[in-house]
Rosetta silent file (secondary structure, phi, psi, omega in degrees, C-alpha in Angstrom):
SEQUENCE: XXXXXXXXXXXXXXXXXXXXXXXXXXXXXXXXXXXXXXXXXXXXXXXXXXXXXXXXXXXXXXXXXXXXXXXXXXXXXXXXXXXXXXXXXXXXXXXXXXXXXXXXXXXXXXXXXXXXXXXXXXXXXXXXXXXXXXXXXXXXXXXXXXXXXXXXXXXXXXXXXXXXXXXXXXXXXXXXXXXXXXXXXXXXXXXXXXXXXXXXXXXXXXXXXXXXXXXXXXXXXXXXXXXXXXXXXXXXXXX
SCORE:     score description
SCORE:     0.000 S_00000001
   1 L     0.000  -37.155 -179.515   19.184   62.358  -44.057 S_00000001
   2 H   -65.573  -43.984 -179.921   15.977   60.347  -44.359 S_00000001
   3 H   -63.306  -41.679 -179.130   17.899   57.063  -44.460 S_00000001
   4 H   -65.083  -39.702  178.751   20.007   58.084  -41.424 S_00000001
   5 H   -64.320  -40.668  178.887   16.911   59.054  -39.411 S_00000001
   6 H   -63.879  -39.709  179.246   15.269   55.728  -40.232 S_00000001
   7 H   -64.669  -41.853  177.419   18.346   53.818  -39.100 S_00000001
   8 H   -60.236  -41.023 -179.653   18.424   55.709  -35.799 S_00000001
   9 H   -64.272  -41.274  179.922   14.759   54.865  -35.202 S_00000001
  10 H   -63.952  -44.716  179.635   15.355   51.151  -35.824 S_00000001
  11 H   -62.681  -40.611  179.456   18.340   51.071  -33.429 S_00000001
  12 H   -63.394  -41.578  179.856   16.330   52.903  -30.757 S_00000001
  13 H   -64.387  -43.290  179.757   13.458   50.439  -31.083 S_00000001
  14 H   -62.494  -39.907  178.940   15.794   47.446  -30.796 S_00000001
  15 H   -65.410  -38.706  178.701   17.408   48.933  -27.694 S_00000001
  16 H   -64.576  -41.229  178.864   14.023   49.501  -26.089 S_00000001
  17 H   -64.910  -39.751  179.567   13.012   45.873  -26.722 S_00000001
  18 H   -64.129  -41.634  178.688   16.277   44.614  -25.250 S_00000001
  19 H   -64.976  -38.381  179.539   15.785   46.695  -22.115 S_00000001
  20 H   -65.579  -40.188  179.024   12.202   45.431  -21.772 S_00000001
  21 H   -63.592  -41.151  178.072   13.388   41.838  -22.066 S_00000001
  22 H   -63.494  -36.414 -178.454   15.964   42.389  -19.353 S_00000001
  23 H   -68.940  -21.991 -178.147   13.329   43.887  -17.096 S_00000001
  24 L  -105.587   21.612  179.099   11.159   40.710  -17.354 S_00000001
  25 L   -60.437  122.199 -178.898   13.975   38.247  -16.603 S_00000001
  26 H   -57.584  -32.841 -179.214   12.348   35.378  -14.570 S_00000001
  27 H   -65.684  -29.532  179.737   15.477   35.116  -12.430 S_00000001
  28 H   -80.096  -40.540 -174.065   15.005   38.743  -11.387 S_00000001
  29 H   -85.504  -12.812 -174.367   11.235   38.569  -10.858 S_00000001
  30 L   -61.022  136.956 -178.850   11.146   35.125   -9.183 S_00000001
  31 L   -74.450  133.157  179.254    9.731   35.153   -5.646 S_00000001
  32 L   -70.850  139.827 -175.054   12.231   34.180   -2.985 S_00000001
  33 E  -152.635  170.151  174.801   11.227   31.023   -1.121 S_00000001
  34 E  -135.251  134.984  179.703   12.388   28.161    1.092 S_00000001
  35 E  -113.574  127.836 -177.698   11.445   24.477    0.646 S_00000001
  36 E  -132.506  160.699  177.098   11.506   22.119    3.632 S_00000001
  37 E  -116.945  122.598  177.683   10.462   18.538    4.413 S_00000001
  38 E  -112.628  151.737  179.680    8.490   17.855    7.587 S_00000001
  39 E  -133.898  147.363  176.859    7.544   14.485    9.048 S_00000001
  40 E  -138.620  139.340 -177.675    4.963   13.297   11.538 S_00000001
  41 E  -131.827  130.008  176.563    4.531    9.840   13.017 S_00000001
  42 E  -131.658  163.576 -179.883    1.615    8.419   14.954 S_00000001
  43 E  -134.507  152.361  178.243    0.726    4.895   16.044 S_00000001
  44 E  -151.182  161.726 -179.488   -2.480    2.957   16.557 S_00000001
  45 L   -87.258  124.168  178.145   -3.620   -0.555   17.360 S_00000001
  46 L   -58.561  143.761  179.529   -4.740   -2.539   14.269 S_00000001
  47 L  -121.258    6.194 -177.519   -8.386   -3.572   14.339 S_00000001
  48 E  -138.398  140.951  174.541   -8.508   -5.729   11.200 S_00000001
  49 E  -125.593  134.206  177.484   -6.749   -8.906   10.078 S_00000001
  50 E  -118.041  142.353  179.480   -6.687  -10.179    6.499 S_00000001
  51 E  -148.940  144.434  172.444   -5.646  -13.658    5.407 S_00000001
  52 E   -95.157  120.981 -179.215   -5.661  -15.738    2.233 S_00000001
  53 E  -118.494  121.236 -177.419   -7.063  -19.190    3.003 S_00000001
  54 E  -130.809  164.652  173.931   -6.884  -21.813    0.283 S_00000001
  55 E  -127.707  149.770 -176.803   -7.327  -25.513   -0.276 S_00000001
  56 E  -132.819  133.808 -179.580   -5.384  -27.720   -2.648 S_00000001
  57 E  -133.425  144.678  177.627   -6.378  -31.078   -4.106 S_00000001
  58 E  -118.991  132.406 -179.914   -4.607  -33.553   -6.363 S_00000001
  59 E  -148.770  168.350 -178.148   -6.506  -35.998   -8.583 S_00000001
  60 L   -75.835  -16.705  178.848   -6.077  -37.990  -11.760 S_00000001
  61 L  -138.369  161.399 -175.090   -8.439  -35.770  -13.726 S_00000001
  62 H   -63.482  -43.762 -175.384   -9.405  -32.093  -13.767 S_00000001
  63 H   -60.443  -47.048 -179.449  -13.040  -32.608  -12.761 S_00000001
  64 H   -63.727  -42.736  179.827  -12.243  -34.580   -9.613 S_00000001
  65 H   -61.640  -45.597  179.419   -9.540  -32.123   -8.535 S_00000001
  66 H   -65.283  -42.028 -178.848  -11.852  -29.136   -9.017 S_00000001
  67 H   -62.974  -39.297  179.835  -14.788  -30.823   -7.264 S_00000001
  68 H   -65.574  -43.500  179.579  -12.644  -31.645   -4.234 S_00000001
  69 H   -67.935  -37.632  179.048  -11.364  -28.085   -3.878 S_00000001
  70 H   -61.506  -42.945  179.883  -14.872  -26.652   -4.386 S_00000001
  71 H   -64.955  -43.924 -178.901  -16.226  -28.873   -1.622 S_00000001
  72 H   -66.986  -41.460 -176.953  -13.389  -27.990    0.731 S_00000001
  73 H   -69.949  -30.517  174.361  -13.517  -24.243    0.091 S_00000001
  74 H   -65.826  -39.926  178.840  -17.266  -24.223    0.757 S_00000001
  75 H   -65.639  -39.909  178.319  -16.597  -25.961    4.067 S_00000001
  76 H   -64.651  -44.225  179.801  -13.876  -23.415    4.910 S_00000001
  77 H   -60.389  -47.063  179.210  -16.155  -20.503    4.012 S_00000001
  78 H   -61.972  -37.242 -177.803  -18.984  -21.830    6.175 S_00000001
  79 H   -67.055  -43.445 -178.732  -16.543  -22.417    9.039 S_00000001
  80 H   -70.911  -32.454  176.360  -15.142  -18.874    9.063 S_00000001
  81 H   -66.648  -43.653  177.545  -18.656  -17.414    8.820 S_00000001
  82 H   -63.328  -27.250 -178.569  -19.760  -19.569   11.774 S_00000001
  83 L   -83.631   -2.910  174.160  -16.682  -18.330   13.654 S_00000001
  84 L   121.605    2.146  177.469  -17.797  -14.695   13.321 S_00000001
  85 L   -88.536  133.748  176.568  -16.747  -13.416    9.887 S_00000001
  86 L   -71.011  141.708 -175.788  -19.452  -11.734    7.833 S_00000001
  87 H   -61.306  -29.002  179.099  -20.023  -13.467    4.502 S_00000001
  88 H   -69.329  -15.158  178.698  -19.494  -10.175    2.640 S_00000001
  89 H   -95.822   15.173  175.134  -15.938  -10.173    4.026 S_00000001
  90 E  -117.669  120.788 -177.431  -15.121  -13.452    2.253 S_00000001
  91 E  -134.221  139.145  177.146  -14.056  -13.104   -1.387 S_00000001
  92 E   -62.851  130.853 -177.426  -12.645  -15.575   -3.893 S_00000001
  93 E  -103.119  -42.715 -177.490   -8.969  -14.821   -4.432 S_00000001
  94 E  -159.986  140.773  171.444   -7.777  -17.438   -6.924 S_00000001
  95 E  -131.536  126.587 -177.933   -8.931  -20.586   -8.732 S_00000001
  96 E  -149.097  153.175  174.318   -6.398  -22.592  -10.711 S_00000001
  97 E  -135.253  128.073 -179.061   -5.756  -26.064  -12.151 S_00000001
  98 E  -133.031  140.872  179.210   -2.284  -27.225  -13.190 S_00000001
  99 E   -75.322  150.771  171.191   -1.073  -30.559  -14.555 S_00000001
 100 E  -106.682  145.898 -177.477    1.487  -32.695  -12.760 S_00000001
 101 E  -119.376  141.843  176.849    4.126  -34.569  -14.749 S_00000001
 102 L   -79.883  158.172  177.248    5.791  -37.872  -14.020 S_00000001
 103 L   -71.371  129.059 -176.433    9.552  -38.233  -14.086 S_00000001
 104 L   -72.381  145.754  173.549   10.556  -39.394  -17.571 S_00000001
 105 L   -74.569  158.912  178.950   12.321  -42.696  -18.076 S_00000001
 106 L   -52.603  124.685 -179.918   15.756  -42.590  -19.727 S_00000001
 107 L    81.938   -3.332 -179.084   15.220  -41.617  -23.325 S_00000001
 108 L  -103.777 -170.472 -179.459   11.514  -40.986  -22.745 S_00000001
 109 L  -125.864  157.957  179.636    9.362  -37.890  -22.173 S_00000001
 110 L   -68.537  145.824  177.622    7.299  -36.631  -19.247 S_00000001
 111 L  -123.843  150.858  176.778    3.649  -37.601  -19.105 S_00000001
 112 E   -68.944  123.542 -178.865    0.765  -35.966  -17.242 S_00000001
 113 E  -105.201  -11.433 -179.744    0.251  -37.950  -14.050 S_00000001
 114 E   170.978 -171.987 -177.994   -2.516  -35.873  -12.497 S_00000001
 115 E  -135.360  142.938  176.470   -3.831  -32.401  -11.793 S_00000001
 116 E  -111.957  120.724  179.004   -3.482  -29.985   -8.871 S_00000001
 117 E  -109.415  139.500  179.534   -6.430  -27.667   -8.244 S_00000001
 118 E  -129.777  136.005  176.104   -6.264  -24.657   -5.915 S_00000001
 119 E  -137.444  119.597 -177.454   -9.088  -22.476   -4.653 S_00000001
 120 E  -126.791  151.953  179.632   -8.347  -19.636   -2.218 S_00000001
 121 E  -125.302  149.955  173.457  -10.413  -16.947   -0.507 S_00000001
 122 E   -99.289  120.579 -177.674   -9.459  -13.617    1.058 S_00000001
 123 E  -110.533  128.665  176.437  -10.947  -13.333    4.550 S_00000001
 124 E  -108.466  116.641 -178.409  -11.228  -10.002    6.366 S_00000001
 125 E  -103.653  111.311 -174.376  -11.612  -10.372   10.131 S_00000001
 126 L   -91.554   -4.649  174.896  -12.866   -7.117   11.624 S_00000001
 127 L  -120.390  102.187 -175.042  -12.826   -8.327   15.234 S_00000001
 128 H   -57.982  -31.736 -177.936   -9.218   -9.146   16.155 S_00000001
 129 H   -63.745  -18.994 -179.758  -10.354  -11.077   19.230 S_00000001
 130 H   -97.711   -3.258 -172.634  -11.935  -13.653   16.889 S_00000001
 131 H   -60.777  -45.654 -179.270   -8.935  -14.011   14.573 S_00000001
 132 H   -59.183  -45.430 -179.821   -7.389  -17.010   16.349 S_00000001
 133 H   -65.083  -40.074 -178.406  -10.690  -18.899   16.348 S_00000001
 134 H   -64.008  -46.523 -179.076  -11.380  -18.063   12.708 S_00000001
 135 H   -65.540  -39.051  177.774   -8.007  -19.326   11.458 S_00000001
 136 H   -65.130  -41.730  179.188   -8.278  -22.502   13.518 S_00000001
 137 H   -63.695  -39.544  178.753  -11.796  -23.155   12.239 S_00000001
 138 H   -63.781  -44.363 -179.504  -10.636  -22.673    8.647 S_00000001
 139 H   -65.019  -39.681  179.655   -7.741  -25.102    9.069 S_00000001
 140 H   -67.206  -42.158 -179.137   -9.949  -27.725   10.687 S_00000001
 141 H   -67.768  -36.259 -178.595  -12.619  -27.441    7.975 S_00000001
 142 H   -83.001  -17.187  179.385  -10.105  -27.626    5.135 S_00000001
 143 H    71.909 -155.885 -176.162   -8.136  -30.498    6.621 S_00000001
 144 H   -68.226  -12.375  179.634   -4.603  -31.303    5.548 S_00000001
 145 H   -87.789    2.310 -176.831   -5.155  -29.513    2.238 S_00000001
 146 E   -72.559  139.065  174.553   -5.508  -26.123    3.953 S_00000001
 147 E  -131.025  125.917  179.117   -3.081  -23.366    3.052 S_00000001
 148 E  -121.865  126.610 -176.670   -3.031  -20.068    4.983 S_00000001
 149 E  -150.754  174.475  177.037   -0.842  -17.190    3.802 S_00000001
 150 E    53.527   42.871  177.760   -0.518  -13.391    3.447 S_00000001
 151 E   -79.617  127.017 -177.751   -1.737  -12.750    6.981 S_00000001
 152 E  -148.706  150.512  176.703   -1.539   -9.026    7.734 S_00000001
 153 E   -96.144  153.375  176.625   -2.879   -6.450   10.164 S_00000001
 154 E  -154.123  160.192  172.695   -4.477   -3.149    9.179 S_00000001
 155 L  -102.093  114.821 -172.000   -6.370   -0.235   10.691 S_00000001
 156 L   -61.034  -48.024  178.889   -9.749   -0.201    9.011 S_00000001
 157 L  -119.928   98.278 -178.383  -10.481    3.511    9.556 S_00000001
 158 L  -104.788   21.090 -177.461   -7.236    5.460    9.888 S_00000001
 159 H   -61.568  -40.628  179.590   -8.689    8.871    9.026 S_00000001
 160 H   -66.445  -40.363  177.718   -8.121   10.238   12.553 S_00000001
 161 H   -64.355  -39.399  178.278   -4.531    8.981   12.566 S_00000001
 162 H   -61.505  -42.117  179.059   -3.965   10.572    9.154 S_00000001
 163 H   -61.922  -43.309 -179.546   -5.197   13.923   10.443 S_00000001
 164 H   -65.897  -42.192 -179.545   -2.865   13.724   13.447 S_00000001
 165 H   -68.337  -38.110  179.436    0.121   12.688   11.313 S_00000001
 166 H   -63.825  -44.345  179.583   -0.619   15.373    8.722 S_00000001
 167 H   -64.585  -41.936 -179.741   -0.756   18.100   11.393 S_00000001
 168 H   -63.943  -39.623 -179.728    2.462   16.873   13.011 S_00000001
 169 H   -67.606  -41.747 -179.358    4.245   16.830    9.650 S_00000001
 170 H   -68.989  -40.444  177.017    3.090   20.335    8.698 S_00000001
 171 H   -61.177  -39.274  178.115    4.011   21.754   12.120 S_00000001
 172 H   -64.167  -42.584  179.561    7.448   20.191   11.725 S_00000001
 173 H   -63.979  -45.044 -179.793    7.817   21.723    8.266 S_00000001
 174 H   -62.745  -41.386  179.150    6.752   25.178    9.443 S_00000001
 175 H   -61.110  -41.391  178.193    9.175   25.029   12.374 S_00000001
 176 H   -65.043  -43.563 -178.174   12.067   24.186   10.055 S_00000001
 177 H   -64.417  -40.576  178.646   11.083   26.930    7.605 S_00000001
 178 H   -62.156  -37.584  178.919   10.831   29.540   10.373 S_00000001
 179 H   -66.362  -43.807  178.902   14.322   28.632   11.538 S_00000001
 180 H   -64.315  -41.038  179.331   15.773   28.974    8.032 S_00000001
 181 H   -62.405  -41.817  178.676   13.982   32.285    7.506 S_00000001
 182 H   -63.705  -42.116  179.148   15.372   33.606   10.782 S_00000001
 183 H   -63.948  -30.974 -179.795   18.901   32.503    9.878 S_00000001
 184 L   -88.111   -1.930 -178.854   18.562   34.290    6.542 S_00000001
 185 L    74.615   26.713 -178.763   17.207   37.462    8.170 S_00000001
 186 L  -117.666  169.742  171.993   13.805   37.088    6.494 S_00000001
 187 L  -103.799  145.461  179.228   10.191   36.693    7.545 S_00000001
 188 E   -79.466  129.929 -177.890    8.233   33.560    6.628 S_00000001
 189 E  -103.318 -151.453 -175.796    5.467   34.267    4.135 S_00000001
 190 E   -73.151  162.011  176.004    2.571   32.356    2.617 S_00000001
 191 E   -78.333  131.428 -179.706    2.608   28.698    1.588 S_00000001
 192 E   -99.198  -44.835  179.404    3.337   28.257   -2.120 S_00000001
 193 E  -144.043  153.487  175.932    3.206   24.464   -2.605 S_00000001
 194 E  -138.569  130.010  174.314    2.483   21.324   -0.558 S_00000001
 195 E  -131.669  137.213 -173.643    3.318   17.717   -1.483 S_00000001
 196 E  -130.076  155.031  172.818    2.621   14.757    0.800 S_00000001
 197 E  -143.118  151.249  178.057    3.411   11.031    1.159 S_00000001
 198 E  -130.343  160.383  175.993    2.278    8.391    3.670 S_00000001
 199 E  -153.966  164.026  175.703    3.504    4.959    4.709 S_00000001
 200 L    87.609   31.470 -178.197    2.717    2.198    7.185 S_00000001
 201 L   -76.849  -28.887 -176.228   -0.866    1.391    6.205 S_00000001
 202 E  -147.182  144.958 -179.594   -0.543   -2.371    6.624 S_00000001
 203 E  -133.480  144.431 -179.230    1.901   -4.744    8.289 S_00000001
 204 E   -70.349  145.061  177.181    2.388   -8.503    7.945 S_00000001
 205 L  -101.168  -15.910 -179.074    1.331  -10.678   10.837 S_00000001
 206 L  -149.182  136.835 -178.220    3.172  -13.780    9.656 S_00000001
 207 L   -74.599  -17.918 -176.947    6.237  -14.190    7.435 S_00000001
 208 L  -147.274 -149.158 -179.294    4.961  -17.280    5.683 S_00000001
 209 L  -118.108  160.046  176.082    2.182  -19.854    5.533 S_00000001
 210 E  -139.070  153.730 -174.929    1.153  -22.621    7.875 S_00000001
 211 L  -109.776 -170.638 -167.574   -0.869  -25.769    7.380 S_00000001
 212 H   -62.420  -39.655 -175.857   -3.387  -27.708    9.365 S_00000001
 213 H   -64.230  -20.979  175.074   -1.097  -29.444   11.846 S_00000001
 214 H   -89.607  -34.300 -171.414    0.013  -25.997   13.060 S_00000001
 215 H   -93.746   -3.323 -178.209   -3.372  -24.311   12.851 S_00000001
 216 L   -62.248  -38.049  175.258   -5.562  -27.006   14.435 S_00000001
 217 L   -85.559  163.218  178.058   -4.988  -25.440   17.857 S_00000001
 218 L   -52.954  133.598 -176.969   -5.772  -21.745   18.470 S_00000001
 219 L   -88.608  122.880  178.814   -3.336  -19.593   16.502 S_00000001
 220 L   -61.996  127.840 -179.908   -1.524  -16.963   18.618 S_00000001
 221 L  -128.858  119.929  177.919   -2.396  -13.500   17.273 S_00000001
 222 L  -127.097  105.480 -176.316   -0.730  -10.330   18.608 S_00000001
 223 L   -70.866  -27.143 -178.056   -1.629   -7.148   16.671 S_00000001
 224 L    59.778 -145.894  177.033    0.839   -4.895   18.494 S_00000001
 225 L  -123.973  147.231  178.551    0.909   -1.300   17.211 S_00000001
 226 E  -113.360  128.010 -179.321    1.032   -0.007   13.670 S_00000001
 227 E   -92.458  139.853  176.748    2.975    3.161   12.885 S_00000001
 228 E  -120.088  118.134 -178.403    1.776    5.660   10.328 S_00000001
 229 E  -108.420  132.208 -177.654    4.381    8.051    8.957 S_00000001
 230 E  -122.535  125.843  179.296    3.394   11.183    7.068 S_00000001
 231 E  -119.467  133.093 -178.302    5.924   13.256    5.130 S_00000001
 232 E  -131.075  134.748  175.213    5.131   16.657    3.639 S_00000001
 233 E  -106.935  119.872 -173.700    7.228   18.905    1.416 S_00000001
 234 E  -124.810  135.741  173.830    6.251   22.568    1.766 S_00000001
 235 E  -109.132  122.840  178.814    7.513   25.656   -0.033 S_00000001
 236 E  -108.712  145.844  172.882    7.113   28.964    1.838 S_00000001
 237 E   -78.477  150.907  175.835    7.616   32.440    0.451 S_00000001
 238 E  -112.513  141.272  179.559   10.223   34.657    2.107 S_00000001
 239 L  -136.633    0.000    0.000    9.733   38.359    2.675 S_00000001
């Protein structure tokens, strides 16, 4: 009788644990929710232009090549500053020296025929109205060795645009969620999670590079409008 009573107690305990486990099933207790993606788009006129301006020199030795590029890049820097760019908005981007090789004769090997030195600066122009003059001044100061590339527009302070895009995206998300809740016969509850992404911070102003013979005259600059797209993923509780 003692053994039988003990066995009954063990079975009862196991059954109680099994029932408790079933009662805490996450699938049963999980809060019902709806997840939607909202988007908001705003546009603004760029107020900043960035460009990489470099000079390139070829010489028979490294020292001469470097000295020529150093002299030219100083002239370019002074020219863009005189044209209205603040010196703090001019930063060295790249300095490099690479050997050039002659074409080998039949049965022979290539020999170093000279060196190409490059020195480039990143210029930030915060007054778009001066951009054409600045690029022209840089090309004139650097001469035929001038290289201008990676020209792009940007909005220096886009905090207000971000706020507008964020609000538009969240309103869009809430509207979608309310519609789904209504279709399901539920009420929309509190926000459970929010995830966001943005795009459209900077746009190119030129697809490639241009040299002095193109840039000697004023360079046409049209900033147009820059679009900022904000996407938000929101999970709402349903009740």
